[in-house]
N, C-alpha and C positions, 0 to 999 in steps of 0.2 A: 445542427450547428456543431462544428468540430471545436471541442474545448481544448484538447491537447494534441499537438502534432509534433512528432519527432522525425527528423530527416537525417539519415546517414550519420547517426551519432557515433562518435569515437571517444573512448576514454582510455588514457594510457597511465600506467603506474610506473614512471620511469621508463625502462626499456620493455616492460611487460604491457601487453595489450589486454585490458579488461573487457572492452567492447570495441569491435572492429567496424561494424556497419549495421546499426539497428534503426529501423524506420517503423513507425506505427502511428495510428490515429485513435483518439478516443472522443466519441461524440457526447455531448451533454446528455445526462440521464442514462448513459450506457454503463454496462459492466463488461470490462475487458480483462482477460487473463493473459499473463505471460507464463508460458510453459517452457520447460527445459530441465535438463539434469543439473547437478551441481557443477558450477563453473561455466554455465551457459551464458551468464551475463545478466541475469534477472535482477539481482540485488544492485549491481553496478548501474543498471539503467534507472532504477527507481531513485538511487542516491544522486545520480546526475540531475534528474528532474528536480529533486528536492534541494539542489544546490549544495549538497554535502561534499561532493567531489566535482572538480571542474571538468567540463567537456573539452576534449582535445580537438574535436572537429565536429562538423555537422551543426544542426540547429534544434532548439527546443522552443516551441511556441505555445503559449497558454493564453486563451481568450484573445487571440490576435496579437499578442505582444511577445517578443523574443525574451526569454528568461535565461537562456544559457549564458553563463558568465556572471550571473547575479548570485550573491551570497545567500546562504540558507535563510537568514532572517528576512531578506527581501522577498524570497520565494514564498515562505509561509504567510507573509502579510498579504499576498495575492490570493490567499484562500486555497492553498494546496497543503494538505495534511498528510503526514507519513507515520504509519505504525511500523516501526522497523523490526527486522528479524532479531530475535534475542531481547526484545522489549526495550533495553537501554533505559531503565528506570533509575531514579535516584533512590536507591534501596534504603538509605538511612533517613528518608523523609516519609511522611505519612501519605496515605492514599490521596487525601484532599490536597496536600501541598503539591504532589505530582500533577494532579489535574489542573490546579491553578497555574502552574508553570506553563501548561499548554495554552493558557489564555494570554500569555505575554504579548503576542503579536497584535492583539485587538487594539484598534485605534480608540474605540469607545470602551473604557474599562467597566462601565456600568452594565455591559452585556455579559460580563463574566458570571455573575450570580445566576441569571436565568439559564445560561449554558450549562453551568454546574448542575442545576436541578434537572435539566434535560438528560445529562449523562447519567445521573443517579436514577432517573426513570427508566432509561435504556438498560442500565446494569444495576439492578437493586442490590446485588452483592457488594458493589463498591460503596453504596450508601451505608450498608451495614458495617463496613470496615473502614469508614472514612478516616478514623484516627489511627488505624493500624499501620505499622511500618511496611513499606512496599517489599522490603527484603524478606519479610516473614510470610508472604503470601504464596499460594500454590501456583503452579504454572498456568493453569486456566485463569486464575484471578489476575495474574500479571498480564496475560494477554488482553483481558478485559480492560485493565488499567491503561495499557499502551494504546488501545483503540480509543478509549475514553479521552485520554490526553490529546490525541490527534483531533478528536471531535471538538475539543474546547476552543480550537482556533476557528470554528465555524467554516469548515472547508467546502468549497464547491466540488473539489476533487479529493477523494480519500484514497490514498495509496496504502496497500497492505503487503508486507513482505513476509511470506510463509505464515499466514495466520493460524494454520492447523498444526504446525511443527511441534512435535513433542507433547501434544495434548491427548487426553483420553477421548475415545469416540463420542461419548455423551457430551463432553465439553465442546468438541468440534461442532456437533449438531446444534448446540445452543448458540455458538458463535455465528454460524452461517444463517441460522434463523434470524438472528439480530441484524446481520448484514442485509438479508432479504428485506427486512422491515425498513431499514435505512434507505435502501434503494427504492423501495416503494414510495418513500417520502420525497424522492427526487434527487437523491445523492448520486453523483457519478463516482464510479469505483474502478480503480486499476489495481489488480492484485497479481503478485508473483506467487506461484503455488506449485509445489512438487506433486501434490495429490491431484493427478490429472483428472480422474473421474469426478472428484469433488468440484474442481475448478470449472470443468466443462458443463456440469449440471447447473452451476450458478451463473456462469457468464453468458453474455449475448454473443460475443466474438472472442477469438483468442489468436495470439501470435506465438509461434514456436521459435525459440532461440537455440542456436547451436554454436558453440565456440565463439560467442560474441557477435553473432550475426542473425538477423531475421531470415529464416529459411522457409517459413510457411505461415499462412494466415487464412482465416475463414470463419464462418459461423461456428459456434460451439458444437452444434449438431453435426455439421459436416466433418469437423475434425475428430469428433468422438467416434465416427464411423470409418475413419481413414486408417487402415492398418499401417500405412507408412509412418504416420505420426507416432503410433505406439511402438513400432518395431525399431525404426531407424533413429528417430530424433529423441525419443523419451526412454529408450532402453527397456521397453516392455515387450513381453512375448518373445 
């Protein structure tokens, strides 16, 4: 079953074009990677799905329902969670307060407590620092907190924007092991990632974006072996 479908997405920032023509599909239970250099349109695409910026054209369909044009609070209530690039945490609030803010879209507030305990089981470091201010945490801990906050909305689709950016290799390994475990439990994942090797090792399929357009797609294994992907579209080699 196709869970997310994007067709000919356009996003304009005034006279500037952030995304010109992006199309992709994500099946339920799948891991899909968005690949591309800085400025390719990866973050803009995720933000458009999340309702953080309006689509100027095209369509975004989730679980058979058009969601383009809906505000962010309406999108997240449909069980789409986003862990944004740069974390965007409330740095003056505690770890636990940041996590509980992620539960705001839940219709049944009684579910917040078990979801919180689940996040603490996934990220024991957050449980240890539940009273610590988010602004005093390391980069790796902030990334855990951003993902944990997204999980508090109990998403069917988890979107991650550059989850490895700026993290030490050991922390990246822990993060991707955690994502593997979540995927194994049935979570559908769409991630934007500049670390091509890491993304293609984790994903089932991938789409390559260049200057706001989908220019290539395929299985992760096929794209990993394609020199055109590495040389032309990703600036490698």
